[in-house]
N, CA, C and O atoms as a DFTB+ gen file, in Angstrom:
352 C
 N C O
     1  1     -19.293      -5.549      40.761
     2  2     -18.823      -6.907      40.810
     3  2     -20.011      -7.856      40.664
     4  3     -21.044      -7.677      41.309
     5  1     -19.854      -8.862      39.813
     6  2     -20.918      -9.839      39.603
     7  2     -20.769     -10.991      40.587
     8  3     -19.653     -11.376      40.935
     9  1     -21.873     -11.530      41.026
    10  2     -21.830     -12.720      41.880
    11  2     -22.043     -13.952      41.001
    12  3     -22.808     -13.923      40.037
    13  1     -21.374     -14.991      41.344
    14  2     -21.510     -16.239      40.592
    15  2     -22.377     -17.174      41.423
    16  3     -22.030     -17.531      42.549
    17  1     -23.485     -17.555      40.862
    18  2     -24.424     -18.423      41.556
    19  2     -24.795     -19.572      40.634
    20  3     -25.138     -19.358      39.472
    21  1     -24.726     -20.772      41.147
    22  2     -25.118     -21.942      40.355
    23  2     -26.627     -22.045      40.324
    24  3     -27.305     -21.761      41.311
    25  1     -27.133     -22.449      39.197
    26  2     -28.571     -22.664      39.080
    27  2     -28.929     -23.974      39.768
    28  3     -28.293     -24.999      39.525
    29  1     -29.914     -23.944      40.600
    30  2     -30.279     -25.116      41.395
    31  2     -30.665     -26.298      40.512
    32  3     -30.321     -27.437      40.829
    33  1     -31.359     -26.055      39.432
    34  2     -31.809     -27.157      38.585
    35  2     -30.630     -27.884      37.946
    36  3     -30.712     -29.086      37.694
    37  1     -29.554     -27.185      37.684
    38  2     -28.400     -27.821      37.060
    39  2     -27.508     -28.542      38.063
    40  3     -26.765     -29.447      37.684
    41  1     -27.568     -28.162      39.322
    42  2     -26.689     -28.744      40.333
    43  2     -27.251     -30.046      40.874
    44  3     -26.513     -31.016      41.048
    45  1     -28.529     -30.078      41.137
    46  2     -29.139     -31.277      41.714
    47  2     -29.933     -32.023      40.658
    48  3     -30.438     -31.431      39.704
    49  1     -30.032     -33.303      40.840
    50  2     -30.799     -34.127      39.911
    51  2     -32.280     -33.838      40.091
    52  3     -32.706     -33.377      41.151
    53  1     -33.043     -34.101      39.082
    54  2     -34.482     -33.846      39.135
    55  2     -35.145     -34.738      40.178
    56  3     -36.031     -34.294      40.908
    57  1     -34.717     -35.986      40.247
    58  2     -35.307     -36.905      41.208
    59  2     -34.187     -37.729      41.838
    60  3     -33.381     -38.332      41.128
    61  1     -34.136     -37.756      43.141
    62  2     -33.108     -38.526      43.836
    63  2     -33.555     -39.951      44.122
    64  3     -32.786     -40.745      44.664
    65  1     -34.782     -40.280      43.764
    66  2     -35.308     -41.626      43.993
    67  2     -35.154     -42.485      42.744
    68  3     -36.091     -43.173      42.338
    69  1     -33.976     -42.445      42.137
    70  2     -33.736     -43.197      40.916
    71  2     -33.362     -44.625      41.287
    72  3     -32.424     -44.847      42.053
    73  1     -34.081     -45.574      40.753
    74  2     -33.818     -46.987      40.992
    75  2     -33.025     -47.546      39.813
    76  3     -33.150     -47.046      38.695
    77  1     -32.213     -48.574      40.046
    78  2     -31.488     -49.184      38.924
    79  2     -32.457     -49.861      37.961
    80  3     -33.501     -50.378      38.359
    81  1     -32.089     -49.844      36.708
    82  2     -32.927     -50.483      35.696
    83  2     -32.739     -51.996      35.760
    84  3     -31.835     -52.499      36.428
    85  1     -33.600     -52.696      35.062
    86  2     -33.493     -54.153      35.020
    87  2     -32.172     -54.578      34.381
    88  3     -31.569     -55.565      34.804
    89  1     -31.724     -53.851      33.379
    90  2     -30.452     -54.183      32.724
    91  2     -29.283     -53.984      33.678
    92  3     -28.351     -54.788      33.689
    93  1     -29.321     -52.922      34.480
    94  2     -28.257     -52.691      35.450
    95  2     -28.242     -53.782      36.521
    96  3     -27.172     -54.237      36.926
    97  1     -29.405     -54.197      36.975
    98  2     -29.480     -55.276      37.964
    99  2     -28.977     -56.587      37.385
   100  3     -28.315     -57.357      38.081
   101  1     -29.284     -56.853      36.116
   102  2     -28.774     -58.059      35.462
   103  2     -27.261     -58.022      35.350
   104  3     -26.599     -59.043      35.533
   105  1     -26.710     -56.857      35.050
   106  2     -25.252     -56.722      34.959
   107  2     -24.602     -56.973      36.315
   108  3     -23.550     -57.609      36.390
   109  1     -25.213     -56.485      37.372
   110  2     -24.688     -56.723      38.719
   111  2     -24.746     -58.209      39.044
   112  3     -23.803     -58.757      39.614
   113  1     -25.843     -58.862      38.687
   114  2     -25.964     -60.303      38.931
   115  2     -24.893     -61.086      38.180
   116  3     -24.340     -62.048      38.715
   117  1     -24.595     -60.683      36.943
   118  2     -23.561     -61.376      36.172
   119  2     -22.181     -61.181      36.795
   120  3     -21.343     -62.081      36.738
   121  1     -21.940     -60.013      37.390
   122  2     -20.642     -59.703      37.974
   123  2     -20.502     -60.150      39.430
   124  3     -19.421     -60.022      40.005
   125  1     -21.561     -60.666      40.032
   126  2     -21.537     -61.009      41.450
   127  2     -20.467     -62.041      41.827
   128  3     -19.855     -61.884      42.883
   129  1     -20.203     -63.085      41.031
   130  2     -19.109     -63.999      41.406
   131  2     -17.761     -63.286      41.484
   132  3     -16.960     -63.585      42.370
   133  1     -17.501     -62.361      40.586
   134  2     -16.253     -61.594      40.629
   135  2     -16.221     -60.692      41.856
   136  3     -15.185     -60.572      42.511
   137  1     -17.331     -60.067      42.168
   138  2     -17.399     -59.186      43.340
   139  2     -17.123     -59.983      44.611
   140  3     -16.371     -59.537      45.477
   141  1     -17.727     -61.153      44.720
   142  2     -17.506     -61.997      45.906
   143  2     -16.049     -62.438      46.005
   144  3     -15.471     -62.440      47.092
   145  1     -15.458     -62.809      44.878
   146  2     -14.055     -63.234      44.878
   147  2     -13.143     -62.079      45.277
   148  3     -12.179     -62.285      46.014
   149  1     -13.432     -60.868      44.802
   150  2     -12.614     -59.715      45.175
   151  2     -12.751     -59.389      46.655
   152  3     -11.781     -58.975      47.290
   153  1     -13.948     -59.573      47.212
   154  2     -14.145     -59.338      48.647
   155  2     -13.368     -60.369      49.460
   156  3     -12.766     -60.030      50.479
   157  1     -13.379     -61.631      49.014
   158  2     -12.597     -62.660      49.703
   159  2     -11.106     -62.339      49.676
   160  3     -10.413     -62.517      50.678
   161  1     -10.613     -61.866      48.533
   162  2      -9.207     -61.489      48.425
   163  2      -8.902     -60.332      49.367
   164  3      -7.882     -60.344      50.056
   165  1      -9.757     -59.358      49.399
   166  2      -9.553     -58.220      50.289
   167  2      -9.555     -58.661      51.751
   168  3      -8.738     -58.188      52.540
   169  1     -10.461     -59.559      52.115
   170  2     -10.491     -60.077      53.485
   171  2      -9.193     -60.803      53.831
   172  3      -8.649     -60.632      54.921
   173  1      -8.708     -61.607      52.901
   174  2      -7.462     -62.339      53.149
   175  2      -6.286     -61.382      53.291
   176  3      -5.411     -61.597      54.129
   177  1      -6.259     -60.338      52.489
   178  2      -5.174     -59.365      52.579
   179  2      -5.263     -58.557      53.872
   180  3      -4.238     -58.257      54.484
   181  1      -6.462     -58.207      54.288
   182  2      -6.637     -57.442      55.527
   183  2      -6.169     -58.259      56.726
   184  3      -5.582     -57.716      57.661
   185  1      -6.430     -59.558      56.697
   186  2      -6.028     -60.399      57.824
   187  2      -4.515     -60.432      57.999
   188  3      -4.029     -60.678      59.103
   189  1      -3.772     -60.189      56.941
   190  2      -2.315     -60.283      57.018
   191  2      -1.624     -58.930      57.135
   192  3      -0.397     -58.863      57.066
   193  1      -2.370     -57.868      57.308
   194  2      -1.768     -56.528      57.336
   195  2      -0.876     -56.324      58.554
   196  3       0.260     -55.870      58.416
   197  1      -1.365     -56.647      59.725
   198  2      -0.653     -56.254      60.947
   199  2       0.047     -57.408      61.667
   200  3       0.330     -57.330      62.863
   201  1       0.315     -58.461      60.934
   202  2       1.049     -59.564      61.551
   203  2       1.913     -60.231      60.491
   204  3       1.657     -60.102      59.294
   205  1       2.934     -60.941      60.939
   206  2       3.755     -61.664      59.961
   207  2       2.938     -62.791      59.328
   208  3       2.175     -63.479      60.006
   209  1       3.110     -62.961      58.043
   210  2       2.329     -63.995      57.360
   211  2       2.948     -65.363      57.592
   212  3       4.169     -65.520      57.599
   213  1       2.094     -66.331      57.778
   214  2       2.545     -67.711      57.894
   215  2       2.145     -68.450      56.613
   216  3       1.599     -67.846      55.690
   217  1       2.408     -69.712      56.563
   218  2       2.140     -70.490      55.350
   219  2       0.648     -70.529      55.028
   220  3       0.259     -70.453      53.863
   221  1      -0.176     -70.645      56.051
   222  2      -1.620     -70.690      55.837
   223  2      -2.129     -69.370      55.245
   224  3      -2.953     -69.385      54.331
   225  1      -1.649     -68.237      55.753
   226  2      -2.047     -66.936      55.211
   227  2      -1.616     -66.779      53.761
   228  3      -2.363     -66.259      52.932
   229  1      -0.417     -67.228      53.466
   230  2       0.086     -67.138      52.098
   231  2      -0.774     -67.956      51.142
   232  3      -1.081     -67.509      50.037
   233  1      -1.158     -69.144      51.567
   234  2      -2.046     -69.978      50.744
   235  2      -3.409     -69.327      50.566
   236  3      -3.972     -69.328      49.471
   237  1      -3.933     -68.772      51.655
   238  2      -5.252     -68.148      51.606
   239  2      -5.265     -66.998      50.596
   240  3      -6.198     -66.884      49.801
   241  1      -4.249     -66.159      50.621
   242  2      -4.184     -65.030      49.694
   243  2      -4.002     -65.536      48.257
   244  3      -4.641     -65.035      47.332
   245  1      -3.129     -66.528      48.079
   246  2      -2.886     -67.067      46.737
   247  2      -4.164     -67.684      46.160
   248  3      -4.475     -67.475      44.988
   249  1      -4.896     -68.431      46.964
   250  2      -6.140     -69.047      46.482
   251  2      -7.202     -67.991      46.179
   252  3      -7.963     -68.121      45.220
   253  1      -7.243     -66.959      46.995
   254  2      -8.197     -65.880      46.735
   255  2      -7.853     -65.166      45.429
   256  3      -8.747     -64.824      44.655
   257  1      -6.567     -64.941      45.183
   258  2      -6.148     -64.330      43.902
   259  2      -6.537     -65.211      42.729
   260  3      -7.004     -64.718      41.702
   261  1      -6.346     -66.506      42.882
   262  2      -6.719     -67.434      41.810
   263  2      -8.220     -67.415      41.553
   264  3      -8.653     -67.507      40.404
   265  1      -9.027     -67.295      42.623
   266  2     -10.481     -67.203      42.448
   267  2     -10.866     -65.932      41.704
   268  3     -11.762     -65.952      40.860
   269  1     -10.192     -64.826      42.012
   270  2     -10.469     -63.570      41.308
   271  2     -10.132     -63.718      39.833
   272  3     -10.916     -63.318      38.972
   273  1      -8.969     -64.292      39.536
   274  2      -8.579     -64.468      38.135
   275  2      -9.558     -65.384      37.398
   276  3      -9.910     -65.119      36.248
   277  1      -9.996     -66.453      38.053
   278  2     -10.950     -67.367      37.421
   279  2     -12.291     -66.676      37.192
   280  3     -12.912     -66.862      36.146
   281  1     -12.738     -65.886      38.155
   282  2     -14.005     -65.176      37.998
   283  2     -13.913     -64.141      36.876
   284  3     -14.856     -63.977      36.103
   285  1     -12.780     -63.444      36.788
   286  2     -12.593     -62.486      35.688
   287  2     -12.591     -63.198      34.341
   288  3     -13.206     -62.732      33.382
   289  1     -11.898     -64.325      34.278
   290  2     -11.860     -65.095      33.035
   291  2     -13.257     -65.533      32.629
   292  3     -13.641     -65.382      31.470
   293  1     -14.028     -66.080      33.579
   294  2     -15.373     -66.541      33.276
   295  2     -16.278     -65.391      32.831
   296  3     -17.059     -65.535      31.891
   297  1     -16.165     -64.254      33.510
   298  2     -16.979     -63.097      33.147
   299  2     -16.618     -62.599      31.752
   300  3     -17.501     -62.250      30.969
   301  1     -15.338     -62.564      31.442
   302  2     -14.893     -62.117      30.121
   303  2     -15.347     -63.083      29.039
   304  3     -15.785     -62.661      27.969
   305  1     -15.245     -64.363      29.312
   306  2     -15.681     -65.353      28.325
   307  2     -17.178     -65.265      28.078
   308  3     -17.623     -65.383      26.936
   309  1     -17.959     -65.060      29.127
   310  2     -19.406     -64.923      28.956
   311  2     -19.749     -63.653      28.191
   312  3     -20.656     -63.661      27.359
   313  1     -19.041     -62.571      28.457
   314  2     -19.303     -61.311      27.767
   315  2     -18.957     -61.454      26.285
   316  3     -19.680     -60.933      25.435
   317  1     -17.886     -62.136      25.967
   318  2     -17.508     -62.351      24.576
   319  2     -18.508     -63.211      23.830
   320  3     -18.771     -62.987      22.649
   321  1     -19.065     -64.191      24.517
   322  2     -20.060     -65.071      23.902
   323  2     -21.345     -64.316      23.643
   324  3     -21.964     -64.506      22.596
   325  1     -21.763     -63.470      24.560
   326  2     -23.004     -62.715      24.410
   327  2     -22.871     -61.708      23.280
   328  3     -23.801     -61.546      22.490
   329  1     -21.729     -61.025      23.183
   330  2     -21.554     -59.998      22.168
   331  2     -21.440     -60.598      20.777
   332  3     -21.909     -59.994      19.813
   333  1     -20.832     -61.762      20.647
   334  2     -20.655     -62.338      19.327
   335  2     -21.870     -63.157      18.892
   336  3     -21.869     -63.743      17.810
   337  1     -22.885     -63.199      19.717
   338  2     -24.095     -63.921      19.346
   339  2     -24.013     -65.402      19.629
   340  3     -24.906     -66.144      19.221
   341  1     -22.993     -65.861      20.300
   342  2     -22.882     -67.247      20.686
   343  2     -22.193     -68.113      19.649
   344  3     -21.898     -69.277      19.921
   345  1     -21.931     -67.581      18.476
   346  2     -21.274     -68.377      17.432
   347  2     -19.762     -68.321      17.629
   348  3     -19.192     -67.261      17.887
   349  1     -19.139     -69.466      17.503
   350  2     -17.680     -69.508      17.684
   351  2     -16.965     -69.473      16.359
   352  3     -15.735     -69.501      16.321
């Protein structure tokens, strides 16, 4: 009977101290308004999980959803402008 053994070099990465590249950090910076808006939406939804929602909670969630949609729209518009070279 043969034993199946994984080769250590193929299982683990060569270096675990990999830092993000400058391009990856720039991408995160561009997406940060969307990330913040999604966190706000999640916070608003979490606040309403275990209690009946009132008018203020409903507004808070609706406004947070609108912020997420606006941030997505802005991010998409910026990405389209960058890819097309800025010409309309």
